[in-house]
DSSP file (Angstrom, degrees, kcal/mol; ACC not computed):
  #  RESIDUE AA STRUCTURE BP1 BP2  ACC     N-H-->O    O-->H-N    N-H-->O    O-->H-N    TCO  KAPPA ALPHA  PHI   PSI    X-CA   Y-CA   Z-CA
    1    1 A M     >        0   0    0      0, 0.0     4,-0.8     0, 0.0     3,-0.3   0.000 360.0 360.0 360.0 -30.4  111.7  104.0   94.3
    2    2 A K  H >>  +     0   0    0      1,-0.2     4,-2.8     2,-0.2     3,-0.5   0.854 360.0  59.4 -63.9 -33.2  115.3  104.6   93.2
    3    3 A A  H 3> S+     0   0    0      1,-0.2     4,-1.4     2,-0.2    -1,-0.2   0.857 100.7  54.2 -65.1 -34.3  114.2  104.0   89.6
    4    4 A S  H 34 S+     0   0    0     -3,-0.3     4,-0.3     2,-0.2    -1,-0.2   0.729 113.0  43.4 -73.9 -19.7  111.7  106.9   89.7
    5    5 A I  H X< S+     0   0    0     -4,-0.8     3,-1.0    -3,-0.5    -2,-0.2   0.857 113.8  48.8 -87.3 -41.9  114.4  109.2   90.9
    6    6 A R  H >< S+     0   0    0     -4,-2.8     3,-1.5     1,-0.2     4,-0.4   0.729  96.5  75.5 -67.7 -20.9  117.0  108.0   88.4
    7    7 A M  G >< S+     0   0    0     -4,-1.4     3,-1.4     1,-0.3     7,-0.3   0.821  82.6  65.6 -60.5 -32.6  114.4  108.3   85.6
    8    8 A W  G <  S+     0   0    0     -3,-1.0    -1,-0.3    -4,-0.3    -2,-0.2   0.629  93.1  61.5 -70.5 -12.3  114.8  112.1   85.5
    9    9 A R  G <  S+     0   0    0     -3,-1.5     2,-0.6    -4,-0.2    -1,-0.3   0.662  91.8  76.2 -83.0 -17.3  118.4  111.8   84.3
   10   10 A N    <>  -     0   0    0     -3,-1.4     4,-1.6    -4,-0.4     3,-0.4  -0.855  68.2-155.7-102.1 118.9  117.3  110.0   81.1
   11   11 A T  H  > S+     0   0    0     -2,-0.6     4,-2.3     1,-0.2     5,-0.2   0.858  92.7  57.2 -61.8 -37.2  115.8  112.3   78.5
   12   12 A R  H  > S+     0   0    0      1,-0.2     4,-2.0     2,-0.2    -1,-0.2   0.876 105.7  49.8 -63.9 -37.2  113.8  109.4   76.9
   13   13 A M  H  > S+     0   0    0     -3,-0.4     4,-1.2    -6,-0.2    -1,-0.2   0.883 109.9  50.6 -69.4 -37.3  112.1  108.6   80.1
   14   14 A V  H  X S+     0   0    0     -4,-1.6     4,-1.1    -7,-0.3     3,-0.3   0.905 112.2  47.0 -66.6 -41.0  111.1  112.2   80.6
   15   15 A V  H  X S+     0   0    0     -4,-2.3     4,-2.0     1,-0.2    -2,-0.2   0.860 105.9  60.1 -66.8 -34.7  109.7  112.4   77.1
   16   16 A M  H  X S+     0   0    0     -4,-2.0     4,-2.8     1,-0.2     5,-0.3   0.817  96.4  61.2 -64.2 -29.7  107.9  109.1   77.7
   17   17 A I  H  X S+     0   0    0     -4,-1.2     4,-2.3    -3,-0.3    -1,-0.2   0.941 107.6  44.2 -59.3 -46.3  106.0  110.8   80.6
   18   18 A G  H  X S+     0   0    0     -4,-1.1     4,-2.2     2,-0.2    -2,-0.2   0.882 113.4  50.0 -66.4 -39.0  104.5  113.2   78.1
   19   19 A V  H  X S+     0   0    0     -4,-2.0     4,-2.4     2,-0.2    -2,-0.2   0.932 113.1  45.4 -66.1 -45.6  103.7  110.5   75.5
   20   20 A V  H  X S+     0   0    0     -4,-2.8     4,-2.8     1,-0.2     5,-0.2   0.891 111.8  53.0 -64.9 -39.0  102.0  108.3   78.0
   21   21 A A  H  X S+     0   0    0     -4,-2.3     4,-2.6    -5,-0.3     5,-0.2   0.907 110.5  47.5 -62.0 -41.4  100.1  111.3   79.4
   22   22 A A  H  X S+     0   0    0     -4,-2.2     4,-2.2     2,-0.2     5,-0.2   0.909 113.3  47.7 -66.6 -41.8   98.9  112.2   75.9
   23   23 A I  H  X S+     0   0    0     -4,-2.4     4,-2.1     2,-0.2    -2,-0.2   0.939 116.1  43.4 -63.7 -46.8   97.8  108.6   75.2
   24   24 A Y  H  X S+     0   0    0     -4,-2.8     4,-2.4     2,-0.2    -2,-0.2   0.908 114.6  48.9 -68.9 -41.7   96.0  108.2   78.5
   25   25 A A  H  X S+     0   0    0     -4,-2.6     4,-2.5    -5,-0.2     5,-0.2   0.910 112.2  48.5 -65.3 -41.4   94.3  111.6   78.4
   26   26 A S  H  X S+     0   0    0     -4,-2.2     4,-2.5    -5,-0.2    -1,-0.2   0.891 112.6  48.3 -67.2 -37.2   93.1  111.1   74.8
   27   27 A A  H  X S+     0   0    0     -4,-2.1     4,-2.1    -5,-0.2    -2,-0.2   0.894 112.0  50.1 -66.6 -38.7   91.8  107.6   75.7
   28   28 A Q  H  < S+     0   0    0     -4,-2.4     4,-0.3     2,-0.2    -2,-0.2   0.908 114.7  42.8 -66.6 -41.9   90.0  109.1   78.7
   29   29 A V  H >< S+     0   0    0     -4,-2.5     3,-0.7     1,-0.2    -2,-0.2   0.908 116.3  47.6 -71.1 -41.4   88.4  111.9   76.7
   30   30 A A  H 3< S+     0   0    0     -4,-2.5    -2,-0.2     1,-0.2    -1,-0.2   0.854 117.7  41.0 -69.1 -34.3   87.4  109.7   73.8
   31   31 A L  T >< S+     0   0    0     -4,-2.1     3,-1.0    -5,-0.2    16,-0.4   0.343  85.2 101.2 -96.9   6.9   85.9  106.9   75.9
   32   32 A A  G X  S+     0   0    0     -3,-0.7     3,-1.6    -4,-0.3    -1,-0.2   0.859  73.4  60.8 -61.1 -37.8   84.2  109.3   78.4
   33   33 A P  G 3  S+     0   0    0      0, 0.0    -1,-0.2     0, 0.0    -2,-0.1   0.767 105.4  48.5 -64.3 -21.4   80.7  108.9   76.8
   34   34 A I  G <  S+     0   0    0     -3,-1.0    -2,-0.2    -4,-0.1     2,-0.1   0.073  80.1 132.6-106.7  25.9   80.7  105.1   77.5
   35   35 A S    <   -     0   0    0     -3,-1.6    11,-0.2    11,-0.1    -3,-0.0  -0.487  55.5-128.0 -73.7 149.5   81.8  105.3   81.2
   36   36 A I  E     -A   45   0A   0      9,-2.5     9,-3.7    -2,-0.1     2,-0.6  -0.872  17.2-132.0-102.3 118.4   79.8  103.2   83.6
   37   37 A P  E     +A   44   0A   0      0, 0.0     9,-0.0     0, 0.0    -2,-0.0  -0.589  25.9 176.7 -75.5 117.2   78.4  105.0   86.6
   38   38 A L  E    S+     0   0A   0      5,-2.3     0, 0.0    -2,-0.6     0, 0.0   0.912  88.6  15.1 -80.0 -48.3   79.1  103.1   89.8
   39   39 A I  E >> S-A   43   0A   0      4,-1.9     3,-2.5     0, 0.0     4,-2.4  -0.960 103.3-116.7-121.7 108.5   77.6  105.9   92.0
   40   40 A P  T 34 S+     0   0    0      0, 0.0    -4,-0.0     0, 0.0     0, 0.0  -0.169  93.1   2.4 -54.9 127.7   75.6  108.1   89.7
   41   41 A G  T 34 S+     0   0    0      1,-0.1     0, 0.0     2,-0.0     0, 0.0   0.297 134.4  52.4  83.1  -9.3   77.0  111.6   89.5
   42   42 A V  T <4 S+     0   0    0     -3,-2.5    -1,-0.1     1,-0.2     0, 0.0   0.732 109.0  24.4-121.8 -51.5   79.9  110.8   91.9
   43   43 A L  E  <  -A   39   0A   0     -4,-2.4    -5,-2.3     2,-0.0    -4,-1.9  -0.888  61.0-178.7-132.4 100.9   81.9  107.8   90.8
   44   44 A P  E     -A   37   0A   0      0, 0.0     2,-0.8     0, 0.0    -9,-0.0  -0.692  26.9-131.7 -94.0 152.6   82.1  106.6   87.2
   45   45 A F  E     -A   36   0A   0     -9,-3.7    -9,-2.5    -2,-0.3     2,-0.4  -0.914  28.6-153.9 -97.1 110.9   84.1  103.6   86.1
   46   46 A R    >   -     0   0    0     -2,-0.8     3,-1.6   -11,-0.2     4,-0.2  -0.714  15.2-140.9 -91.0 134.7   86.0  104.9   83.1
   47   47 A I  G >  S+     0   0    0    -16,-0.4     3,-1.7    -2,-0.4     4,-0.2   0.815 101.1  65.7 -61.9 -31.6   87.0  102.4   80.4
   48   48 A A  G >  S+     0   0    0      1,-0.3     3,-1.8     2,-0.2     4,-0.3   0.708  82.6  77.1 -65.3 -19.5   90.4  104.2   80.0
   49   49 A D  G X  S+     0   0    0     -3,-1.6     3,-0.9     1,-0.3     4,-0.5   0.688  79.0  71.7 -66.0 -15.8   91.2  103.1   83.6
   50   50 A L  G <> S+     0   0    0     -3,-1.7     4,-0.7     1,-0.2    -1,-0.3   0.741  91.8  58.3 -69.2 -20.9   92.0   99.7   82.2
   51   51 A L  H <> S+     0   0    0     -3,-1.8     4,-3.0    -4,-0.2     5,-0.3   0.645  84.6  83.5 -79.5 -15.4   95.1  101.2   80.6
   52   52 A T  H <> S+     0   0    0     -3,-0.9     4,-1.5    -4,-0.3    -1,-0.2   0.936  96.6  36.1 -58.6 -53.5   96.5  102.3   83.9
   53   53 A M  H  > S+     0   0    0     -4,-0.5     4,-2.2     2,-0.2    -1,-0.2   0.891 116.8  54.7 -67.7 -39.2   98.2   99.1   85.0
   54   54 A L  H  X S+     0   0    0     -4,-0.7     4,-2.6     1,-0.2     5,-0.2   0.919 109.0  46.4 -62.7 -44.7   99.2   98.2   81.4
   55   55 A L  H  X S+     0   0    0     -4,-3.0     4,-2.2     1,-0.2    -1,-0.2   0.835 111.0  53.4 -69.1 -31.0  101.0  101.5   80.8
   56   56 A G  H  X S+     0   0    0     -4,-1.5     4,-1.2    -5,-0.3     8,-0.2   0.891 112.1  45.2 -66.5 -39.3  102.7  101.1   84.2
   57   57 A I  H  < S+     0   0    0     -4,-2.2    -2,-0.2     2,-0.2    -1,-0.2   0.928 119.3  40.3 -68.8 -45.0  103.9   97.6   83.2
   58   58 A L  H  < S+     0   0    0     -4,-2.6    -2,-0.2     1,-0.2    -3,-0.2   0.843 127.0  29.2 -75.4 -34.3  105.1   98.6   79.7
   59   59 A C  H >< S-     0   0    0     -4,-2.2     3,-0.8     1,-0.3     4,-0.5   0.453  91.0-148.7-112.5  -2.3  106.7  102.0   80.5
   60   60 A G  T 3X  -     0   0    0     -4,-1.2     4,-1.7     1,-0.2     3,-0.4  -0.356  66.7 -14.8  72.7-147.9  107.9  101.7   84.1
   61   61 A P  H 3> S+     0   0    0      0, 0.0     4,-2.2     0, 0.0    -1,-0.2   0.809 137.1  57.8 -64.6 -28.7  108.0  104.7   86.4
   62   62 A A  H <> S+     0   0    0     -3,-0.8     4,-2.2     1,-0.2    -2,-0.2   0.873 105.7  51.0 -67.3 -35.2  107.6  107.0   83.4
   63   63 A G  H  > S+     0   0    0     -4,-0.5     4,-2.3    -3,-0.4    -7,-0.2   0.883 108.2  52.0 -66.5 -38.5  104.4  105.3   82.6
   64   64 A A  H  X S+     0   0    0     -4,-1.7     4,-1.7    -8,-0.2    -2,-0.2   0.941 114.3  41.2 -64.8 -47.3  103.1  105.6   86.2
   65   65 A L  H  X S+     0   0    0     -4,-2.2     4,-2.3     1,-0.2    -2,-0.2   0.859 114.2  54.0 -68.9 -34.2  103.8  109.4   86.3
   66   66 A G  H  X S+     0   0    0     -4,-2.2     4,-2.7    -5,-0.2    -2,-0.2   0.880 106.7  51.0 -66.0 -38.5  102.4  109.8   82.7
   67   67 A V  H  X S+     0   0    0     -4,-2.3     4,-2.2     2,-0.2    -1,-0.2   0.898 110.1  50.2 -66.0 -39.6   99.2  108.1   83.7
   68   68 A G  H  X S+     0   0    0     -4,-1.7     4,-1.8     2,-0.2    -2,-0.2   0.928 113.3  44.7 -63.2 -44.6   98.8  110.4   86.7
   69   69 A A  H  X S+     0   0    0     -4,-2.3     4,-2.3     1,-0.2    -2,-0.2   0.898 112.8  51.9 -66.3 -39.8   99.4  113.5   84.5
   70   70 A G  H  X S+     0   0    0     -4,-2.7     4,-2.8     1,-0.2    -1,-0.2   0.851 106.3  54.7 -64.3 -34.5   97.1  112.1   81.8
   71   71 A N  H  X S+     0   0    0     -4,-2.2     4,-2.3     2,-0.2    -1,-0.2   0.915 109.1  47.0 -64.4 -42.8   94.4  111.6   84.5
   72   72 A A  H  X S+     0   0    0     -4,-1.8     4,-1.8     2,-0.2    -2,-0.2   0.906 114.0  47.5 -65.6 -41.1   94.6  115.2   85.5
   73   73 A I  H  X S+     0   0    0     -4,-2.3     4,-1.7     2,-0.2    -2,-0.2   0.920 112.7  49.1 -65.2 -44.0   94.5  116.3   81.9
   74   74 A G  H  X S+     0   0    0     -4,-2.8     4,-2.0     1,-0.2     5,-0.2   0.877 108.9  52.7 -63.9 -38.0   91.5  114.1   81.2
   75   75 A D  H  X>S+     0   0    0     -4,-2.3     5,-2.2     1,-0.2     4,-2.2   0.884 106.2  54.9 -63.0 -38.2   89.7  115.4   84.3
   76   76 A F  H  <5S+     0   0    0     -4,-1.8    -1,-0.2     1,-0.2    -2,-0.2   0.906 114.7  38.6 -61.2 -42.1   90.2  118.9   83.0
   77   77 A F  H  <5S+     0   0    0     -4,-1.7    -1,-0.2     1,-0.1    -2,-0.2   0.754 121.6  41.0 -83.5 -24.8   88.6  118.1   79.7
   78   78 A T  H  <5S-     0   0    0     -4,-2.0    -2,-0.2    -5,-0.2    -3,-0.2   0.764 138.4 -14.6 -98.2 -26.1   85.8  115.8   80.9
   79   79 A G  T  <5S-     0   0    0     -4,-2.2    -3,-0.2    -5,-0.2    -2,-0.1   0.447  97.2 -93.9-156.3  -2.6   84.5  117.4   84.0
   80   80 A G      < -     0   0    0     -5,-2.2     2,-0.2    -6,-0.2    -4,-0.1   0.061  46.3 -73.7  95.1 151.4   86.8  120.1   85.4
   81   81 A L        +     0   0    0     -5,-0.2     2,-0.3     3,-0.1    -9,-0.0  -0.543  61.2 143.8 -81.0 146.4   89.6  119.9   88.0
   82   82 A G    >>  -     0   0    0     -2,-0.2     3,-0.7     1,-0.0     4,-0.7  -0.848  65.9 -66.7-158.2-166.7   88.7  119.6   91.6
   83   83 A V  H >> S+     0   0    0     -2,-0.3     4,-1.3     1,-0.2     3,-0.8   0.860 127.2  60.5 -64.6 -35.3   89.8  118.0   94.9
   84   84 A G  H 3> S+     0   0    0      1,-0.2     4,-2.3     2,-0.2    -1,-0.2   0.763  93.8  64.8 -64.5 -24.6   89.0  114.6   93.4
   85   85 A S  H <> S+     0   0    0     -3,-0.7     4,-2.3     2,-0.2    -1,-0.2   0.843  98.5  53.6 -67.3 -32.8   91.6  115.2   90.7
   86   86 A I  H <X S+     0   0    0     -3,-0.8     4,-2.2    -4,-0.7    -1,-0.2   0.939 112.7  42.6 -65.4 -46.6   94.4  115.3   93.3
   87   87 A F  H  X S+     0   0    0     -4,-1.3     4,-2.5     1,-0.2    -2,-0.2   0.851 112.8  54.1 -69.4 -33.0   93.3  111.9   94.7
   88   88 A G  H  X S+     0   0    0     -4,-2.3     4,-2.5     2,-0.2    -2,-0.2   0.890 108.2  50.1 -64.8 -39.9   92.8  110.6   91.1
   89   89 A F  H  X S+     0   0    0     -4,-2.3     4,-2.4     2,-0.2     5,-0.2   0.946 113.2  45.2 -61.6 -48.9   96.3  111.6   90.3
   90   90 A L  H  X S+     0   0    0     -4,-2.2     4,-2.2     1,-0.2    -2,-0.2   0.887 114.1  49.0 -64.5 -39.5   97.7  109.9   93.3
   91   91 A A  H  X S+     0   0    0     -4,-2.5     4,-2.5     2,-0.2    -1,-0.2   0.909 111.7  48.6 -66.9 -42.1   95.7  106.8   92.8
   92   92 A S  H  X S+     0   0    0     -4,-2.5     4,-2.5     2,-0.2     5,-0.2   0.911 112.3  48.2 -65.8 -42.1   96.7  106.5   89.1
   93   93 A V  H  X S+     0   0    0     -4,-2.4     4,-2.4    -5,-0.2    -1,-0.2   0.911 112.2  50.3 -63.3 -40.9  100.3  106.9   89.9
   94   94 A S  H  X S+     0   0    0     -4,-2.2     4,-2.2    -5,-0.2    -2,-0.2   0.922 111.9  45.8 -63.4 -45.1  100.1  104.3   92.6
   95   95 A V  H  X S+     0   0    0     -4,-2.5     4,-2.0     1,-0.2    -1,-0.2   0.908 114.6  48.5 -66.3 -41.0   98.4  101.8   90.4
   96   96 A G  H  X S+     0   0    0     -4,-2.5     4,-1.7    -5,-0.2    -1,-0.2   0.883 112.1  48.8 -65.2 -37.8  100.9  102.4   87.6
   97   97 A F  H  X S+     0   0    0     -4,-2.4     4,-2.4     2,-0.2    -2,-0.2   0.856 108.8  52.7 -71.5 -34.2  103.8  102.1   90.0
   98   98 A V  H  < S+     0   0    0     -4,-2.2    -1,-0.2     2,-0.2    -2,-0.2   0.899 108.4  51.7 -65.2 -39.2  102.4   98.8   91.4
   99   99 A G  H  < S+     0   0    0     -4,-2.0    -2,-0.2     1,-0.2    -1,-0.2   0.880 110.2  49.4 -62.5 -37.3  102.2   97.5   87.9
  100  100 A Y  H  <        0   0    0     -4,-1.7    -2,-0.2     1,-0.2    -1,-0.2   0.919 360.0 360.0 -67.3 -44.4  105.8   98.5   87.3
  101  101 A T     <        0   0    0     -4,-2.4    -1,-0.2    -5,-0.1    -2,-0.2   0.506 360.0 360.0 -75.6 360.0  107.1   96.8   90.4
C-alpha cells in the first residue's frame, strides 16, 4: 500500500496511469463487439478484461489505477456510466493491485 502512495511523487508513474488508462480503454472499446454475455443484458465477459492482471503485473500500482480509470472510460463509450461503473472501477483496481503484489 505504501507503493501506491509513494507513486504520486514520481512523474513517470503518474503519466503511466494515463497511458495504461488509454491502452485499456481503447482495447475495451475496440473489443466490445466480441464480448461474451454471461448473463444476457446484465453481465458480459469482455475480452479486454484479460489485460487487467497483465497491466497490474507490468506497471505496478500505476497499472492498477490506470486499469480502473480505463474501465470507467471504456464504460462511458460502450454503454454509459452507472452504478455498476463504480464497482467495475473498484474491481479492476483490486485485480490490478493483486497482480502487482
